[in-house]
N, C-alpha and C positions, 0 to 999 in steps of 0.2 A: 369561667374562662370566656374570653371573647375572641372572635376572629374578625379581622378587618382586612379587606383586600382593596388596594387602590392602584391606580395608574397601570393597569394591565393593558396589553394590546387589545383592541376591540375584537369581540367575537364576530365571526363572519355573518353577513346578512343572511337571515333565514336559519341560522343555527343558534344553539344555546351552548353554554358551558356549564359544567357541573363543578361544584365546590365539594371536594372530598376530604374526609378526615380519616387518617390511618393511625392506629396505635401499633407501634412496633416494640419489641423487647429484645434486649441483648442478654447474653449469659445463659441461655437455655441450652440444654444438652439432650442427647439421646444415646441410648445403648444399642448398638447394632448387633443383631443376633445372627445374621446371615450375610452372604455375599463377600465381596473382596474386603470390606471393612468389618466383617464379623468379629465380634469380641472386642471391638474398640468403642470408646466413648467419644462421640463427636460433639463439639461445642458449636453453637450457632449465634450469629449476630443479626440484628435487624429482622427478626421473625415477625411477620405480619400477624397480629393477634385479632384485630378488628378493622373493618373498612366500612365506612358509611358515607352516604351523600348528605351533606348538611344544607345544600341550597343549590340554586341555579342562577346563572347570569344570562341576560339577554343583550343583544347589541345596544339597545336603548339604555342599558344600565351604565354605560360610559366607563366600563372597566372597574367598577366599584361594587363592593358587597360587604355586608356585615351581619353577624349572627352571634348568638351566645349559646352554643351547644352544651348540652349536659353530657358529661363523660363519666361513665361508671367504670371504675377500675376494681376488678375483683380483689378481695382482701388478701389472697395468697400470692399476688404478684409483687415482686420487689419494685416499688415505685421509682427507685433511683435508676433502674435499668429500662424504664419505659420512655419512649419518645413519641411525641405527638407531631405528626406530619400533616400539613394541609396543602393541597394542591388544586389548581384549577385546570380543567381539561375540557377542550372542545368536544362536544358530544359526537358529532359525525366522524371527525378525523382522528380523535383521541390525542390530538396535539396538546402538550402541556404548555399552558400559558404562564404559569408561575408556581413557585413552591416555597415553603418555609417549614422549619421544624424547631422544636424545643425539647429538652429533656425534662420529663415531669419532675424529677428530683430538684431541678434548678428553679422551679417556680417560687 
């Protein structure tokens, strides 16, 4: 898999932006044993399973970045329900400069 970022707004002078990769999964569920939902099975969407920083961008990078991260998906995950989300976030303000996602099963 490769990640390519282009034409993002410039990072503020003196700051860096982080390029993050998140793995999310749909279709997970939990059995609630207590509380107001006790005895119910709740289904969940877009559960964050992994989050990692795959690189950094500096103002002099001109809004561009590329990498080829290695993504390890555990064998017991349903690959069709896994989404890969990449987003760029300024370090100091946490302002998101751009984001994109794909469904792993669609590769």
